[in-house]
C-alpha positions in Angstrom: 12.5 33.7 -8.0 13.0 37.5 -7.2 10.5 37.2 -4.4 12.9 35.2 -2.4 15.8 37.6 -2.7 16.9 39.6 0.3 18.1 43.1 -0.3 19.9 45.4 2.2 19.8 49.1 1.5 22.1 51.5 3.5 20.4 54.9 4.0 16.9 56.0 4.8 16.8 59.4 3.1 15.3 59.5 -0.4 17.0 57.1 -2.8 16.9 54.2 -0.2 13.2 54.3 0.7 12.2 54.9 -3.0 14.2 51.8 -4.0 12.7 49.9 -1.1 9.2 50.9 -2.2 9.7 49.5 -5.7 11.6 46.4 -4.6 8.9 45.5 -2.1 6.3 46.0 -4.8 8.1 43.5 -7.0 8.3 40.9 -4.2 11.8 41.4 -2.8 12.4 41.2 1.0 13.9 44.6 1.8 15.7 45.9 4.9 16.9 49.5 5.2 19.6 50.3 7.7 20.0 53.8 8.9 22.9 55.2 11.0 20.7 57.7 12.8 18.5 56.6 15.7 15.4 57.9 13.9 14.5 59.5 10.6 16.6 62.6 9.9 13.9 65.2 9.2 16.1 68.2 8.9 17.4 69.8 5.8 16.6 72.4 3.2 14.4 72.8 0.1 14.2 70.1 -2.5 12.2 69.9 -5.7 10.9 66.9 -7.6 11.0 67.6 -11.3 10.9 66.0 -14.7 11.1 62.3 -14.6 11.1 62.4 -10.8 7.5 63.7 -10.9 6.6 60.7 -13.1 8.0 58.4 -10.5 6.2 59.9 -7.5 3.0 59.9 -9.5 3.4 56.2 -10.1 4.1 55.7 -6.3 0.8 57.5 -5.5 2.5 60.2 -3.4 2.5 63.2 -5.9 -0.5 64.9 -4.3 0.9 64.5 -0.8 4.2 66.1 -2.0 2.4 69.0 -3.6 0.3 69.5 -0.5 3.5 69.8 1.5 4.8 72.7 -0.6 6.9 75.2 1.3 4.6 78.1 0.3 7.5 80.0 -1.4 6.1 82.3 -4.0 9.3 83.1 -5.9 12.8 84.5 -5.7 13.9 88.1 -5.1 17.4 89.4 -5.6 18.1 92.1 -3.0 20.9 94.5 -2.2 22.6 95.1 1.2 19.7 97.5 2.1 17.1 94.8 1.3 15.9 96.7 -1.8 14.6 94.3 -4.4 16.8 94.4 -7.6 15.0 91.6 -9.5 11.9 89.4 -8.9 11.2 85.9 -10.3 7.7 84.7 -9.4 7.1 80.9 -8.9 4.7 80.8 -11.8 7.4 82.1 -14.2 8.6 79.9 -17.1 12.1 79.4 -15.7 11.6 80.0 -12.0 14.0 79.3 -9.1 11.0 78.0 -7.2 9.4 74.7 -8.2 5.8 73.7 -8.0 6.9 70.6 -6.1 9.2 72.6 -3.7 9.3 70.6 -0.5 11.5 70.4 2.6 13.9 67.4 2.7 12.5 66.2 6.0 8.9 66.4 4.8 9.8 64.3 1.7 11.7 61.8 3.8 8.6 61.4 6.1 6.3 60.9 3.1 8.5 58.2 1.7 8.8 56.5 5.1 5.1 56.4 5.7 4.4 54.8 2.3 7.1 52.1 2.8 7.1 51.3 6.5 4.6 48.5 6.3 6.4 46.7 3.5 10.0 47.4 4.3 11.9 46.6 7.5 13.7 49.7 8.9 16.6 49.3 11.3 17.7 52.5 13.0 20.9 53.3 14.9 23.1 50.8 13.0 25.4 51.1 10.1 27.6 48.8 8.0 31.2 48.2 9.1 32.2 45.2 7.0 31.3 43.5 3.7 32.4 40.0 2.5 31.2 39.0 -0.9 30.6 35.4 -1.9 29.4 33.8 -5.1 25.8 33.6 -3.9 25.6 36.0 -1.0 27.1 39.1 0.5 27.8 38.9 4.3 27.4 42.2 6.1 28.8 43.1 9.5 27.0 45.9 11.4 28.2 48.4 14.0 26.8 46.2 16.8 29.0 43.4 15.6 26.0 41.4 14.3 26.3 39.8 10.9 23.7 38.8 8.3 23.7 37.5 4.7 21.8 39.1 1.9 21.5 38.5 -1.8 22.2 42.1 -2.7 23.6 45.3 -1.0 22.9 48.8 -2.2 24.5 51.9 -0.8 22.1 54.9 -0.7 23.7 56.8 2.2 24.6 60.1 0.5 27.5 62.0 -1.1 29.9 61.0 1.7 28.8 57.4 1.9 30.8 55.2 4.2 29.2 52.1 2.6 30.5 53.2 -0.8 34.1 53.2 0.5 33.6 49.7 1.9 32.6 48.5 -1.6 34.8 50.5 -3.9 37.6 51.9 -1.8 38.9 55.2 -3.2 37.9 54.3 -6.8 35.0 56.8 -7.1 36.2 60.5 -7.3 34.7 63.1 -5.1 35.2 66.2 -7.4 35.2 69.3 -5.2 33.9 72.4 -7.0 35.6 75.0 -4.8 32.4 76.0 -3.2 31.3 75.7 0.4 27.7 75.9 1.7 26.1 76.0 5.1 22.4 75.3 5.7 20.5 75.8 8.9 17.0 76.8 10.2 16.5 80.1 11.9 13.5 81.8 13.5 11.1 83.8 11.3 11.0 87.6 11.9 8.7 90.4 10.8 10.6 91.4 7.7 10.6 87.8 6.3 8.0 87.2 3.6 6.9 84.3 1.4 9.6 85.3 -1.1 13.0 83.6 -1.1 15.6 86.3 -0.9 19.1 86.1 -2.6 21.8 88.5 -1.5 25.2 88.6 -3.2 28.1 90.1 -1.2 31.6 91.0 -2.3 34.2 88.4 -1.5 32.5 85.6 -3.5 29.7 85.2 -0.9 26.0 84.5 -1.2 23.2 84.4 1.4 19.7 82.9 0.6 16.8 83.0 3.0 13.8 80.8 2.1 10.4 80.5 3.8 9.1 77.2 4.8 5.7 75.7 5.8 6.7 75.2 9.5 6.9 78.9 10.5 10.7 79.2 10.2 13.2 80.3 7.7 15.8 78.1 5.9 19.1 79.9 5.6 22.0 79.1 3.4 25.4 80.8 3.2 27.9 79.9 0.5 31.4 81.1 -0.4 34.1 80.2 -2.9 37.3 78.6 -1.6 39.8 76.0 -2.9 41.0 75.2 0.7 39.9 71.7 1.5 40.9 71.8 5.2 37.5 73.0 6.3 36.1 69.5 5.5 38.1 67.9 8.3 37.4 70.4 11.0 35.2 70.0 14.0 31.7 71.5 14.2 33.0 74.4 16.4 35.9 75.1 14.1 33.5 75.1 11.1 31.2 77.5 12.9 34.1 79.8 13.5 35.0 79.7 9.8 31.4 80.5 8.8 31.4 83.6 11.1 34.7 84.8 9.7 33.4 84.4 6.2 30.2 86.2 7.0 32.0 89.1 8.6 31.5 92.3 6.6 29.0 90.8 4.2 26.2 93.1 5.1 22.4 92.5 4.7 21.4 89.8 7.2 25.0 89.2 8.3 24.5 89.7 12.1 21.3 87.6 12.1 23.0 84.7 10.4 26.0 85.0 12.7 23.9 85.0 15.8 21.9 81.9 14.7 25.1 79.9 14.0 25.8 80.0 17.7 22.2 79.3 18.6 21.9 76.3 16.3 23.0 72.7 17.0 22.2 71.6 13.4 24.4 73.6 11.0 25.1 71.5 8.0 28.4 72.6 6.4 30.0 70.9 3.5 32.1 71.4 0.4 30.0 71.1 -2.8 31.2 68.0 -4.7 30.1 65.7 -7.5 30.6 62.0 -7.3 32.2 60.6 -10.4 32.3 56.8 -10.4 33.5 54.6 -13.3 31.2 51.8 -12.1 28.3 51.6 -9.8 28.3 47.9 -9.0 30.8 45.3 -7.8 29.6 41.7 -7.5 26.5 41.7 -5.5 26.9 45.2 -4.1 26.3 48.6 -5.7 25.2 52.2 -5.1 22.5 54.7 -6.2 21.6 58.3 -5.5 24.1 60.8 -4.2 26.4 58.0 -3.1 26.8 57.0 -6.8 26.3 60.1 -8.8 25.7 63.2 -6.7 25.2 66.1 -9.2 25.4 68.8 -6.5 22.6 71.0 -5.3 23.5 73.5 -8.1 21.7 71.4 -10.6 18.4 71.1 -8.7 18.3 67.5 -10.0 19.7 65.5 -7.1 16.3 64.3 -5.8 15.1 63.5 -9.3 18.2 61.4 -10.1 17.8 59.6 -6.8 14.2 58.7 -7.4 14.5 57.9 -11.1 17.6 55.7 -10.3 15.8 53.8 -7.6 12.8 53.2 -9.9 14.9 51.9 -12.8 17.2 49.7 -10.6 14.3 48.0 -8.9 12.6 47.5 -12.3 15.7 45.9 -13.9 16.2 43.7 -10.9 12.5 42.5 -11.2 12.8 41.4 -14.8 16.3 39.9 -14.8 17.1 36.6 -13.1 20.7 37.4 -12.8 21.7 40.5 -10.9 24.7 41.1 -13.2 22.3 41.5 -16.1 20.1 43.8 -14.1 23.0 46.0 -13.1 24.3 46.2 -16.7 20.8 47.1 -18.1 20.3 49.7 -15.4 23.7 51.4 -16.0 23.0 51.5 -19.8 19.7 53.4 -19.1 20.9 55.6 -16.3 24.5 56.7 -17.0 23.7 59.0 -20.0 21.0 60.7 -17.9 23.5 61.2 -15.0 26.2 62.5 -17.3 23.7 65.0 -18.9 22.6 66.3 -15.4 26.2 66.5 -14.0 27.4 68.7 -16.9 27.3 72.2 -15.3 27.0 75.3 -17.5 30.2 77.4 -18.0 30.8 79.7 -15.1 28.9 77.7 -12.4 29.4 78.3 -9.5 31.8 81.2 -10.0 29.5 83.5 -12.0 27.0 83.8 -9.1 29.8 84.4 -6.5 31.6 87.6 -7.7 34.7 88.8 -5.8 34.4 92.6 -6.2 31.7 95.2 -5.6 31.6 95.8 -9.3 30.9 92.1 -9.8 28.0 92.3 -7.4 26.6 95.2 -9.3 26.9 93.2 -12.5 25.1 90.2 -11.0 22.2 92.3 -9.7 21.9 94.3 -12.9 21.9 91.1 -15.0 19.2 89.6 -12.7 17.1 92.7 -13.2 17.5 92.4 -17.0 16.6 88.8 -17.0 13.6 89.4 -14.8 12.3 91.9 -17.3 12.5 89.5 -20.2 9.3 87.6 -21.4 11.1 84.3 -21.0 12.7 84.1 -17.6 16.3 82.9 -17.6 17.4 83.3 -14.0 18.5 79.7 -13.5 20.8 79.9 -16.6 22.8 82.5 -14.8 22.8 81.3 -11.2 22.6 77.5 -11.4 21.8 74.8 -13.9 18.2 74.4 -12.9 17.2 75.0 -16.5 18.0 71.3 -16.9 14.5 70.3 -16.0 15.1 67.0 -17.7 11.7 65.6 -18.6 10.8 61.9 -18.7 11.2 61.9 -22.5 15.0 62.4 -22.0 15.3 59.2 -19.9 13.3 56.1 -20.7 10.9 55.2 -17.9 9.5 51.8 -18.9 6.6 50.2 -17.0 7.9 47.2 -15.2 5.5 44.3 -14.6 
């Protein structure tokens, strides 16, 4: 019986707890192990769209997610003098801002609250070894304790350490030549409820977004093919960020100052995960660990939640995990491949090198904002891929 199966999930962010919710509902015994000593409640804006909205609706948390909206009313493109060049309100047909715009930490907390009574959470531990047998997978943890489970699922993010234990170097981490830094900064008088996008010469972009906690979520991105930044220390990465910010204009000095004042600057190279298979024996992976589409798509959260729902459902209706994994991949892989296909010119189009290129970007944004049908996301990301539930089958599992 499925109800007797023990499942270990690595990662307590979004994909992991969502999978835990549905597995527990179907009678599985679920444990989620998380490397951090507590929930990681930091992070930037996420949105739950398309089929993801259908999943949270079935989980009974849609209203709570909408109530935790960041309060962002839309996106403004500004020049170095903070003059608005283009404006895209949230209610627009193709807006940068989603109705279900929520901070990552708020969503993590909502998912934790709705699963903590049915799922065992173990914080401050991570997986260091995996030994698969014909009927069990034995897992060794960072405290040298070992335990056997029927199944193991990695849901610990784009740089998953559990993925490497299962698949080695088989999955490809495809770097897109774009770096991004995210951090939270104090709100000041000139900040509004609009998100503000500033494009600087030198292939640099700054975005400031309001939140519902009285602060501002800042991001700074730049193009570079140099992979050495990924292996640098936090202090070295902060130095790189300040060097790249230098001369950018607009909120340059403010963002530089807050880099030094902030202990939680998340800096990473934007990459997609391309994996020829998602399962090996009794172990597998979902979410960003398996098929990260990058933040450029606006679909990472939706892929994580839809994937979790479908995997739990297939496991609930197949006696053999091999059959469940095969059925899941047949449903999920076409959806993933569609989302991961970035439009031509992304991310380079939104990161022009010259002053002329910046002028072209702002002029194009102004023209798009004036059109009856807004098309901002077609130019600056691939968020127009608001894949609806009709484009991936969401069966009702009993």
